[in-house]
SERO-4910 file (N, C-alpha, C, O; in steps of 0.05 Angstrom, whole numbers):
BEGIN
 pado doro    nc1    nc2    nc3   cac1   cac2   cac3    cc1    cc2    cc3    oc1    oc2    oc3
  Met    A     18    -23      1     -2     -4     -1     17     20      3     35     20     19
  Phe    A      7     49    -18     23     74    -14     23     88     15      3     86     29
  Asn    A     46    100     22     42    110     47     26    139     42     29    149     20
  Thr    A     13    150     58     -4    173     62      5    194     43     -7    199     22
  Pro    A     35    211     53     48    234     36     51    223      5     47    240    -13
  Phe    A     55    203     -1     57    194    -29     28    196    -49     26    205    -71
  Arg    A      7    183    -31    -18    185    -40    -25    211    -47    -34    216    -69
  Tyr    A    -21    229    -30    -24    260    -36    -14    266    -61    -28    273    -80
  Ile    A     16    264    -61     32    276    -89     18    261   -107      9    272   -127
  Leu    A     13    230   -103     -1    219   -133    -28    229   -139    -33    228   -163
  Leu    A    -45    239   -125    -72    248   -125    -63    282   -136    -78    293   -153
  Ile    A    -47    292   -131    -44    323   -144    -30    323   -168    -32    343   -182
  Leu    A    -14    302   -176      0    301   -201    -30    288   -219    -31    294   -243
  Thr    A    -45    278   -211    -64    268   -231    -85    287   -235   -100    288   -255
  Ala    A    -86    302   -212   -109    329   -212   -100    342   -236   -115    349   -254
  Val    A    -67    347   -239    -57    364   -255    -55    355   -281    -57    371   -299
  Val    A    -51    329   -284    -51    322   -317    -84    321   -322    -90    331   -343
  Leu    A   -101    313   -309   -127    310   -321   -146    344   -323   -166    349   -337
  Gly    A   -129    363   -304   -140    395   -311   -123    400   -341   -137    407   -359
  Ser    A    -98    397   -346    -87    399   -369    -93    387   -390    -90    399   -411
  Cys    A   -105    359   -391   -123    354   -412   -143    366   -415   -146    377   -437
  Ser    A   -164    369   -394   -184    385   -396   -182    409   -407   -201    417   -421
  Lys    A   -162    424   -404   -153    454   -417   -142    450   -445   -142    470   -459
  Phe    A   -134    428   -456   -120    427   -482   -153    417   -495   -159    427   -517
  Ala    A   -169    403   -486   -193    394   -503   -212    418   -505   -227    420   -524
  Lys    A   -211    433   -488   -229    462   -487   -217    478   -509   -231    488   -527
  Leu    A   -185    481   -508   -171    499   -530   -178    482   -557   -184    496   -576
  Gln    A   -178    463   -561   -183    450   -582   -213    450   -594   -218    450   -619
  Lys    A   -232    449   -575   -259    455   -586   -273    483   -590   -290    488   -607
  Asn    A   -261    501   -570   -274    525   -569   -251    547   -574   -259    570   -574
  Gly    A   -222    544   -579   -203    563   -584   -207    577   -610   -220    567   -628
  Thr    A   -195    602   -610   -199    617   -632   -177    602   -650   -163    585   -639
  Leu    A   -172    608   -676   -152    607   -692   -124    619   -681   -103    606   -681
  Glu    A   -125    644   -672   -101    658   -658    -90    640   -633    -67    632   -631
  Gln    A   -104    637   -620   -104    619   -593    -91    597   -594    -71    592   -580
  Lys    A   -106    576   -619    -93    549   -621    -62    554   -634    -46    535   -633
  Tyr    A    -52    577   -647    -32    585   -664    -13    583   -644      4    565   -642
  Glu    A    -16    609   -622     -5    614   -607      2    593   -577     22    594   -562
  Ala    A    -19    576   -575    -12    550   -560     10    532   -570     30    525   -559
  Ala    A     -1    528   -598     22    508   -610     45    514   -616     60    495   -622
  Leu    A     57    542   -616     82    554   -614     91    550   -580    113    540   -575
  Gln    A     78    557   -566     87    547   -536     91    514   -528    110    504   -515
  Phe    A     69    500   -541     71    474   -536    101    464   -555    116    446   -546
  Tyr    A    107    476   -576    131    467   -591    156    475   -572    175    460   -569
  Lys    A    155    497   -563    182    509   -541    183    497   -524    205    492   -514
  Lys    A    157    486   -512    164    465   -485    172    428   -493    174    410   -477
  Ala    A    174    426   -522    178    401   -529    158    385   -527    162    360   -528
  Asp    A    128    399   -523    107    378   -523    103    374   -551     88    392   -560
  Tyr    A    111    358   -568    113    357   -594     84    341   -606     74    344   -628
  Tyr    A     75    327   -589     49    312   -595     25    335   -595      8    336   -613
  Arg    A     26    353   -571      4    368   -575      7    390   -592    -13    402   -600
  Ala    A     35    400   -601     33    421   -613     29    410   -647     19    422   -665
  Gly    A     40    387   -645     33    377   -675     -2    377   -684    -13    382   -705
  Leu    A    -15    369   -654    -42    365   -660    -53    394   -675    -69    396   -693
  Leu    A    -40    413   -662    -55    442   -666    -47    451   -693    -60    460   -711
  Phe    A    -19    446   -691    -13    454   -723    -26    446   -743    -35    460   -761
  Glu    A    -30    412   -739    -43    397   -760    -69    409   -772    -78    411   -795
  Glu    A    -78    418   -745   -116    430   -745   -110    453   -756   -129    459   -771
  Ile    A    -93    470   -756    -95    501   -757    -86    502   -788   -100    516   -802
  Thr    A    -66    489   -798    -53    495   -820    -74    502   -847    -70    521   -862
  Pro    A    -94    485   -849   -110    490   -877   -126    514   -870   -133    527   -890
  Leu    A   -135    522   -846   -145    549   -840   -129    571   -842   -139    593   -848
  Leu    A   -101    569   -836    -84    589   -839    -76    595   -868    -66    617   -872
  Asn    A    -78    579   -888    -73    579   -914    -92    606   -928   -116    606   -925
  Gly    A    -80    623   -940   -104    644   -949   -105    665   -928   -102    688   -937
  Gln    A   -109    662   -900   -109    687   -884    -83    698   -877    -76    722   -881
  Asp    A    -67    680   -866    -38    693   -859    -17    673   -867    -12    651   -856
  Ala    A     -2    687   -892     17    664   -905     41    662   -887     52    640   -888
  Leu    A     50    680   -872     73    681   -853     66    657   -829     84    643   -820
  Lys    A     42    654   -820     36    638   -799     31    606   -812     39    585   -803
  Ala    A     17    612   -834     12    579   -846     45    570   -855     52    547   -852
  Glu    A     58    584   -862     85    576   -872     98    561   -843    104    537   -841
  Leu    A    100    582   -822    110    567   -801     97    542   -791    108    521   -786
  Ala    A     68    548   -790     55    525   -777     65    491   -795     70    470   -783
  Gln    A     65    496   -822     73    470   -838    103    464   -827    111    442   -820
  Phe    A    119    487   -828    153    477   -820    153    464   -792    167    445   -790
  Tyr    A    138    471   -772    141    466   -750    125    442   -747    136    424   -734
  Asn    A    102    437   -756     92    412   -757    110    390   -770    108    368   -759
  Ala    A    125    393   -789    144    377   -800    159    363   -777    159    338   -772
  Tyr    A    173    386   -760    188    377   -735    181    367   -718    195    353   -703
  Cys    A    153    373   -714    139    357   -691    132    324   -697    128    308   -679
  Asn    A    131    317   -727    134    289   -735    158    278   -728    161    256   -717
  Tyr    A    182    297   -737    207    288   -736    212    281   -709    216    258   -705
  His    A    211    297   -690    218    292   -661    200    274   -653    201    272   -628
  Gln    A    187    264   -660    163    243   -649    171    214   -665    157    194   -665
  Ser    A    195    216   -678    199    192   -692    186    185   -715    191    164   -725
  Asn    A    165    202   -726    151    193   -745    164    202   -778    149    216   -793
  Tyr    A    190    193   -786    208    194   -798    195    203   -825    197    226   -834
  Asn    A    177    177   -841    168    176   -859    146    200   -870    144    209   -893
  Met    A    132    206   -846    111    225   -850    129    254   -848    119    272   -861
  Ala    A    151    260   -836    160    285   -830    177    284   -856    176    305   -868
  Gln    A    192    263   -866    202    269   -898    181    283   -921    183    299   -940
  Phe    A    159    269   -910    135    279   -932    131    312   -932    132    326   -952
  Leu    A    127    322   -901    123    340   -899    139    365   -895    130    387   -891
  Phe    A    171    358   -898    186    376   -905    194    373   -933    212    388   -940
  Lys    A    187    361   -945    189    358   -976    165    379   -991    168    395  -1009
  Asn    A    144    371   -979    121    391   -981    121    421   -982    110    436   -998
  Phe    A    137    427   -958    143    454   -950    159    465   -966    158    488   -972
  Tyr    A    179    446   -975    200    459   -996    191    465  -1019    203    484  -1030
  Glu    A    172    454  -1032    156    452  -1056    140    479  -1057    140    494  -1077
  Thr    A    127    482  -1032    108    501  -1026    121    530  -1020    108    549  -1028
  Phe    A    140    532  -1010    154    555  -1000    182    557  -1006    198    564   -989
  Gln    A    188    550  -1031    215    552  -1040    230    579  -1040    254    578  -1043
  Arg    A    218    604  -1036    230    625  -1027    238    634   -995    251    652   -986
  Ser    A    222    609   -982    225    616   -956    249    614   -947    264    598   -958
  Asp    A    260    629   -924    277    627   -912    288    600   -900    312    595   -897
  Tyr    A    264    581   -892    270    555   -885    271    537   -905    279    515   -897
  Ala    A    266    540   -934    267    526   -952    297    503   -954    295    479   -951
  Gln    A    317    513   -957    343    497   -950    341    481   -930    346    457   -932
  Glu    A    333    491   -906    334    469   -885    311    445   -887    314    421   -883
  Ala    A    293    456   -894    269    430   -904    274    412   -921    263    390   -921
  Leu    A    293    420   -939    300    401   -964    319    381   -952    316    357   -956
  Tyr    A    340    391   -935    362    376   -922    345    360   -899    353    337   -892
  Met    A    322    372   -886    310    357   -866    291    332   -880    287    312   -866
  His    A    280    333   -903    275    314   -918    291    294   -917    288    273   -906
  Ala    A    311    301   -930    336    272   -942    340    263   -915    339    239   -910
  Tyr    A    346    286   -891    354    269   -865    336    251   -855    342    230   -844
  Ser    A    309    261   -861    288    245   -845    290    219   -857    297    200   -843
  Leu    A    286    214   -886    296    194   -900    321    168   -894    320    144   -896
  Tyr    A    338    184   -886    365    167   -871    357    162   -849    364    139   -841
  Lys    A    339    179   -830    336    164   -806    313    140   -806    313    126   -786
  Asp    A    297    135   -824    277    119   -830    293     96   -850    280     76   -857
  Ser    A    318     99   -858    331     72   -869    332     52   -846    335     58   -823
  Pro    A    328     27   -856    331      1   -833    358    -10   -835    377      0   -846
  Asn    A    356    -31   -821    381    -38   -809    393    -51   -841    376    -55   -859
  Phe    A    417    -56   -845    426    -72   -871    414    -97   -874    406    -99   -897
  Asn    A    410   -115   -863    394   -135   -864    369   -143   -877    359   -164   -886
  Leu    A    360   -117   -875    330   -114   -882    331   -102   -915    353   -101   -926
  Asp    A    308    -95   -927    307    -89   -955    317    -57   -955    312    -41   -937
  Gln    A    332    -51   -976    349    -30   -975    338     -9   -994    352     10  -1001
  Thr    A    311    -11  -1005    305     11  -1018    296     35  -1008    294     54  -1023
  Ser    A    289     39   -982    285     66   -970    312     78   -973    314    102   -975
  Thr    A    341     59   -971    366     69   -966    372     85   -998    381    107  -1002
  Leu    A    366     70  -1014    371     84  -1043    359    113  -1043    372    133  -1047
  Thr    A    331    112  -1036    314    135  -1036    331    154  -1017    338    175  -1026
  Ala    A    338    148   -994    355    163   -978    381    181   -992    384    205   -991
  Ile    A    397    163  -1005    423    173  -1013    412    194  -1041    421    217  -1045
  Ser    A    394    182  -1055    387    200  -1080    378    230  -1064    389    251  -1070
  Ala    A    365    229  -1050    349    250  -1038    373    272  -1024    372    296  -1025
  Met    A    393    258  -1011    418    273   -995    430    282  -1026    428    306  -1033
  Gln    A    440    266  -1039    453    276  -1068    436    301  -1080    450    319  -1088
  Asp    A    409    303  -1082    394    317  -1092    399    350  -1080    402    372  -1091
  Phe    A    399    341  -1051    399    369  -1034    433    380  -1044    436    402  -1055
  Ile    A    451    365  -1041    477    378  -1045    479    382  -1073    497    398  -1080
  Asn    A    469    375  -1088    467    387  -1121    455    414  -1120    468    432  -1130
  Thr    A    431    419  -1109    421    439  -1099    426    464  -1086    418    486  -1092
  Tyr    A    444    455  -1064    456    477  -1047    482    471  -1044    489    463  -1022
  Pro    A    502    473  -1064    530    463  -1053    545    473  -1047    567    464  -1052
  Glu    A    542    497  -1033    548    517  -1016    546    519   -990    560    533   -975
  Ser    A    521    499   -983    504    488   -960    523    489   -932    546    480   -935
  Ala    A    515    499   -908    530    488   -885    522    464   -881    538    454   -865
  Phe    A    501    446   -890    497    418   -886    513    400   -910    511    375   -912
  Arg    A    526    415   -925    542    393   -951    556    380   -934    549    356   -935
  Gln    A    571    383   -919    593    359   -905    585    344   -893    594    322   -896
  Glu    A    564    349   -874    549    332   -860    528    309   -880    526    285   -874
  Gly    A    516    320   -899    504    305   -921    522    284   -934    516    261   -937
  Thr    A    546    295   -941    565    280   -954    567    256   -934    558    235   -944
  Asn    A    575    253   -914    578    237   -886    558    219   -886    562    195   -881
  Leu    A    540    227   -889    507    211   -884    511    192   -914    510    167   -915
  Ile    A    514    204   -931    510    188   -959    535    157   -953    527    133   -955
  Leu    A    559    163   -947    579    144   -937    562    136   -921    545    123   -934
  Gln    A    557    136   -902    546    119   -876    525     98   -891    528     74   -890
  Leu    A    500    111   -908    487     98   -921    499     76   -947    489     54   -951
  Arg    A    519     85   -962    533     70   -982    543     49   -965    541     28   -978
  Asp    A    556     45   -937    565     30   -924    550      6   -914    559    -16   -908
  Lys    A    527     16   -914    498     -6   -905    494    -21   -930    488    -45   -930
  Leu    A    497     -5   -957    488    -20   -981    506    -40   -985    498    -63   -991
  Glu    A    538    -32   -982    566    -49   -977    555    -78   -968    552    -99   -979
  Lys    A    550    -66   -939    548    -94   -919    525   -112   -925    524   -135   -915
  Lys    A    502    -99   -946    481   -113   -949    485   -133   -969    476   -156   -965
  Ala    A    497   -129   -987    518   -139  -1016    538   -160  -1010    545   -180  -1024
  Tyr    A    546   -150   -985    570   -172   -974    557   -197   -964    563   -220   -971
  Glu    A    542   -191   -949    531   -213   -923    515   -230   -959    521   -254   -963
  Lys    A    502   -218   -975    484   -234   -998    507   -248  -1014    500   -267  -1028
  Ala    A    532   -242  -1014    551   -260  -1028    569   -275  -1016    586   -291  -1025
  Lys    A    561   -269   -989    577   -297   -972    554   -312   -963    558   -334   -953
  Leu    A    529   -304   -966    500   -325   -957    511   -362   -968    511   -383   -955
  Tyr    A    519   -356   -999    515   -379  -1007    539   -403   -996    541   -426  -1004
  Tyr    A    557   -388   -975    581   -405   -960    571   -411   -931    584   -424   -915
  Lys    A    551   -400   -927    530   -404   -903    515   -436   -902    513   -453   -884
  Thr    A    509   -435   -922    488   -458   -929    502   -483   -927    526   -484   -934
  Ser    A    488   -503   -916    498   -533   -906    498   -541   -938    522   -548   -942
  Glu    A    487   -543   -957    490   -561   -979    511   -544  -1002    504   -524  -1013
  Ala    A    533   -555  -1005    547   -547  -1031    534   -557  -1059    527   -581  -1061
  Asn    A    529   -541  -1080    523   -543  -1095    531   -527  -1117    544   -507  -1113
  Ile    A    524   -535  -1141    540   -519  -1167    523   -492  -1173    531   -473  -1186
  Ala    A    497   -495  -1159    481   -467  -1161    487   -449  -1145    484   -425  -1151
  Asn    A    498   -458  -1120    510   -438  -1103    535   -423  -1103    538   -399  -1096
  Phe    A    555   -440  -1111    577   -432  -1124    577   -418  -1147    596   -402  -1151
  Arg    A    558   -419  -1164    559   -405  -1192    546   -382  -1182    555   -360  -1189
  Ser    A    524   -383  -1166    511   -356  -1155    531   -337  -1136    529   -313  -1132
  Ala    A    551   -354  -1126    570   -338  -1108    592   -320  -1126    601   -298  -1120
  Val    A    596   -330  -1141    619   -318  -1164    604   -298  -1177    612   -275  -1177
  Phe    A    581   -307  -1188    565   -275  -1206    560   -257  -1178    565   -234  -1184
  Ala    A    554   -259  -1156    546   -243  -1133    577   -224  -1130    578   -199  -1129
  Ile    A    598   -238  -1129    623   -224  -1119    628   -210  -1140    629   -185  -1136
  Asn    A    632   -219  -1172    632   -199  -1193    622   -179  -1187    635   -158  -1182
  Asn    A    590   -183  -1185    573   -153  -1184    580   -133  -1166    579   -109  -1169
  Tyr    A    592   -150  -1139    595   -131  -1119    624   -117  -1123    625    -95  -1112
  Gln    A    644   -125  -1135    662   -111  -1144    663    -91  -1159    680    -73  -1156
  Lys    A    644    -91  -1178    637    -76  -1199    623    -48  -1184    628    -25  -1190
  Asp    A    603    -57  -1163    592    -37  -1158    607    -27  -1134    605     -2  -1129
  Phe    A    624    -44  -1116    640    -26  -1096    669    -28  -1094    681    -37  -1075
  Pro    A    681    -18  -1117    710    -24  -1122    728    -21  -1102    748    -36  -1102
  Asp    A    721      3  -1078    742      4  -1058    730     -1  -1031    732     14  -1011
  Ser    A    717    -26  -1031    699    -35  -1007    725    -48   -989    746    -58   -998
  Lys    A    718    -45   -969    739    -56   -945    733    -91   -943    745   -105   -927
  Tyr    A    716    -99   -957    707   -123   -961    723   -142   -981    728   -166   -978
  Asn    A    730   -125  -1001    744   -138  -1030    765   -157  -1026    770   -175  -1042
  Glu    A    777   -154  -1005    801   -176  -1007    788   -202  -1005    787   -219  -1022
  Glu    A    775   -203   -974    762   -233   -965    742   -238   -988    737   -262   -990
  Leu    A    729   -221  -1007    711   -230  -1030    726   -241  -1050    717   -260  -1063
  Ala    A    750   -231  -1055    762   -238  -1079    780   -266  -1076    788   -279  -1095
  Tyr    A    783   -274  -1046    789   -297  -1042    768   -320  -1049    772   -342  -1060
  Leu    A    746   -309  -1039    723   -328  -1033    711   -335  -1063    695   -354  -1066
  Arg    A    720   -317  -1088    713   -320  -1116    732   -345  -1122    724   -366  -1134
  Val    A    756   -340  -1113    775   -365  -1126    767   -391  -1112    767   -412  -1125
  Asp    A    759   -390  -1086    752   -415  -1074    723   -423  -1087    721   -446  -1097
  Ala    A    698   -405  -1087    676   -413  -1101    683   -424  -1134    670   -444  -1142
  Gln    A    696   -416  -1147    700   -423  -1171    720   -443  -1181    722   -450  -1204
  Tyr    A    734   -450  -1162    748   -480  -1157    727   -502  -1150    725   -524  -1160
  Asn    A    713   -493  -1132    692   -517  -1124    670   -518  -1141    659   -540  -1140
  Leu    A    661   -501  -1156    644   -501  -1181    653   -512  -1207    639   -518  -1226
  Ala    A    680   -514  -1205    693   -529  -1230    699   -553  -1225    698   -567  -1246
  Lys    A    706   -566  -1200    702   -591  -1187    677   -607  -1194    677   -630  -1203
  Leu    A    655   -590  -1188    630   -607  -1190    618   -603  -1216    596   -613  -1220
  Ser    A    633   -588  -1237    619   -587  -1263    625   -613  -1281    644   -627  -1274
  Phe    A    611   -621  -1302    614   -640  -1320    642   -633  -1334    654   -612  -1333
  Lys    A    650   -659  -1347    680   -653  -1355    679   -630  -1380    696   -614  -1384
  Asn    A    655   -634  -1395    660   -607  -1419    655   -583  -1407    648   -566  -1424
  Lys    A    657   -575  -1384    657   -551  -1373    678   -549  -1356    675   -528  -1344
  Gln    A    697   -559  -1347    714   -563  -1333    733   -547  -1337    738   -527  -1323
  Lys    A    747   -555  -1362    768   -538  -1378    767   -504  -1375    786   -489  -1371
  Glu    A    739   -495  -1377    742   -465  -1380    735   -455  -1355    737   -431  -1350
  Arg    A    725   -476  -1332    723   -461  -1306    745   -467  -1281    743   -458  -1258
  Phe    A    767   -485  -1289    790   -486  -1283    809   -462  -1284    820   -449  -1266
  Thr    A    808   -459  -1316    823   -432  -1330    809   -405  -1314    823   -385  -1312
  Asp    A    786   -404  -1306    782   -382  -1295    783   -385  -1260    775   -368  -1244
  Val    A    792   -401  -1255    806   -403  -1221    826   -387  -1226    829   -364  -1217
  Thr    A    846   -402  -1244    872   -387  -1253    871   -362  -1251    885   -350  -1235
  Lys    A    851   -347  -1269    849   -324  -1276    839   -300  -1250    843   -276  -1247
  Tyr    A    828   -313  -1238    814   -298  -1209    843   -300  -1189    852   -281  -1176
  Tyr    A    854   -322  -1188    879   -325  -1170    897   -304  -1179    907   -290  -1162
  Leu    A    903   -301  -1200    922   -284  -1207    920   -253  -1202    938   -238  -1195
  Ser    A    892   -249  -1208    878   -223  -1201    881   -213  -1172    886   -190  -1165
  Phe    A    875   -238  -1154    877   -239  -1122    909   -229  -1118    916   -208  -1107
  Ile    A    921   -244  -1127    953   -240  -1116    965   -215  -1122    983   -203  -1110
  Asp    A    952   -206  -1146    958   -178  -1155    953   -160  -1142    971   -144  -1138
  Lys    A    932   -158  -1131    918   -136  -1112    928   -143  -1083    929   -125  -1066
  Tyr    A    934   -163  -1078    937   -174  -1047    955   -189  -1047    949   -212  -1041
  Pro    A    978   -185  -1053   1005   -206  -1050   1006   -215  -1021   1014   -237  -1016
  Asn    A    998   -198  -1001   1011   -208   -970    981   -211   -957    977   -199   -936
  Ser    A    963   -225   -969    937   -229   -961    934   -254   -940    943   -275   -949
  Lys    A    923   -256   -914    921   -280   -900    910   -297   -919    920   -320   -918
  Tyr    A    892   -295   -937    885   -317   -947    902   -329   -974    890   -341   -992
  Leu    A    930   -324   -973    942   -326   -994    952   -356  -1002    952   -367  -1024
  Arg    A    960   -365   -976    959   -396   -977    942   -416   -983    950   -437   -994
  Gln    A    915   -409   -976    898   -431   -983    889   -420  -1013    884   -439  -1028
  Ala    A    886   -395  -1024    887   -385  -1054    906   -400  -1068    899   -407  -1090
  Glu    A    933   -408  -1060    954   -422  -1074    944   -449  -1079    947   -460  -1100
  Lys    A    931   -462  -1059    923   -491  -1058    902   -492  -1082    901   -512  -1097
  Tyr    A    887   -472  -1086    867   -478  -1103    879   -469  -1132    869   -478  -1152
  Tyr    A    898   -455  -1133    905   -452  -1160    925   -475  -1170    925   -482  -1194
  Glu    A    942   -487  -1152    956   -512  -1154    936   -542  -1167    938   -559  -1184
  Gly    A    915   -534  -1146    895   -556  -1155    886   -554  -1188    888   -567  -1209
  Ser    A    877   -533  -1181    870   -525  -1218    888   -529  -1243    881   -534  -1266
  Gln    A    918   -524  -1232    934   -531  -1252    936   -563  -1261    939   -573  -1283
  Lys    A    932   -575  -1237    932   -600  -1237    912   -617  -1255    916   -636  -1270
  Glu    A    891   -605  -1248    864   -607  -1260    864   -607  -1294    851   -623  -1309
  Leu    A    883   -585  -1303    881   -572  -1324    900   -595  -1343    894   -601  -1366
  Ala    A    921   -603  -1329    948   -616  -1337    931   -646  -1342    935   -658  -1362
  Gln    A    915   -655  -1325    899   -678  -1332    877   -683  -1351    870   -705  -1360
  Leu    A    866   -662  -1356    846   -655  -1378    857   -651  -1397    843   -652  -1418
  Glu    A    877   -647  -1399    895   -638  -1430    905   -665  -1441    903   -673  -1464
  Asp    A    919   -680  -1417    930   -714  -1428    910   -728  -1433    912   -746  -1450
  Glu    A    882   -723  -1419    855   -744  -1432    851   -732  -1455    849   -750  -1471
  Glu    A    847   -710  -1466    842   -699  -1493    861   -709  -1511    855   -721  -1531
  Lys    A    884   -706  -1504    911   -720  -1521    905   -745  -1531    903   -752  -1554
  Ala    A    900   -762  -1505    893   -796  -1512    869   -797  -1523    864   -816  -1539
  Ala    A    853   -781  -1519    824   -790  -1541    831   -785  -1564    821   -799  -1581
  Lys    A    851   -762  -1574    851   -762  -1602    870   -784  -1610    863   -796  -1630
  Glu    A    889   -790  -1601    905   -814  -1606    892   -838  -1613    901   -854  -1629
  Ala    A    867   -841  -1598    856   -865  -1601    841   -866  -1619    835   -890  -1622
  Leu    A    828   -846  -1641    815   -845  -1661    824   -857  -1687    847   -851  -1694
  Pro    A    810   -873  -1703    820   -888  -1723    828   -870  -1749    817   -852  -1760
  Thr    A    856   -885  -1755    868   -860  -1775    847   -860  -1810    834   -878  -1821
  Asn    A    849   -845  -1814    834   -839  -1842    862   -842  -1863    884   -831  -1859
  Thr    A    853   -861  -1885    877   -863  -1902    871   -842  -1919    892   -831  -1927
  Gly    A    847   -832  -1928    844   -816  -1952    835   -829  -1971    830   -816  -1992
  Lys    A    832   -854  -1971    817   -868  -1994    788   -861  -1999    773   -855  -1980
  Val    A    779   -862  -2022    750   -856  -2028    742   -878  -2039    754   -882  -2060
  Ser    A    722   -899  -2033    705   -928  -2040    692   -918  -2063    681   -897  -2059
  Thr    A    691   -928  -2088    672   -920  -2110    653   -950  -2114    662   -972  -2109
  Pro    A    628   -946  -2122    605   -966  -2129    617   -982  -2149    633   -969  -2162
  Ser    A    615  -1011  -2157    615  -1025  -2174    605  -1020  -2200    583  -1010  -2204
  Ser    A    625  -1027  -2219    610  -1016  -2245    600  -1040  -2264    590  -1035  -2286
  Ser    A    604  -1066  -2254    591  -1087  -2268    568  -1086  -2277    553  -1074  -2262
  Gly    A    559  -1093  -2295    534  -1092  -2304    529  -1071  -2321    508  -1073  -2334
  Gln    A    544  -1049  -2325    542  -1020  -2336    562  -1016  -2363    584  -1024  -2362
  Asn    A    554  -1006  -2379    567  -1003  -2403    588   -976  -2397    603   -968  -2414
***
């Protein structure tokens, strides 16, 4: 049970909250447009973004056409109310709408930046779908292109790098996924090589490229080993190509020894295939070059 002093304090706090709610409800129901606007500003300054947002959202359509400056501020603050409540998807929409509506406003540049920044905040973890991450990168780059001298430029550039790093990690995990499965098969190894080739094209300077360059040698060797004879020569030759590319870029790699084993194994396989081809050619019957002609008996 609560002791008596604590019960009194709890009752007082409850009364204050209920009184505040009642006062706010009366303002919503009976307050004038000016009263609601001023109250919204006060709530915003006190960081009560929920109530401020409710009022700004209500009065914005009413201010349009009556007071241009107040309508502008109401829309701007309402976007921030959503941002501060972590409603990033709605915030990015409202900031973009503000920018398109008030392009000559003193807040236009900030609004366009906050549109991109809200998209950045809404970007999910790397292991989820990254469509919104691509949208955030595009929006931030559009901002930088529109305001190349902006004070937000450097921060925006850094955020793009963070978002790209997220895409890198997503692609990296996708390329490695084929090695995490328990079943080793041609489809997995072929997909791994394909994914790594695409990764290196998309992220040529990635910190993951050394590991992936080695895994490409690994995957290509295992792909060749599992292939039919008529595909092995081409695929073991690709192991050699990937290995030489790997040691050229990473001569001191920690993966070098294992990569050499795959290379040496490929050379032995290629030599054996060449011997088999040579033996097969030697086993073919010799062609004498004579052409048989039909019998002429019974003909004039």
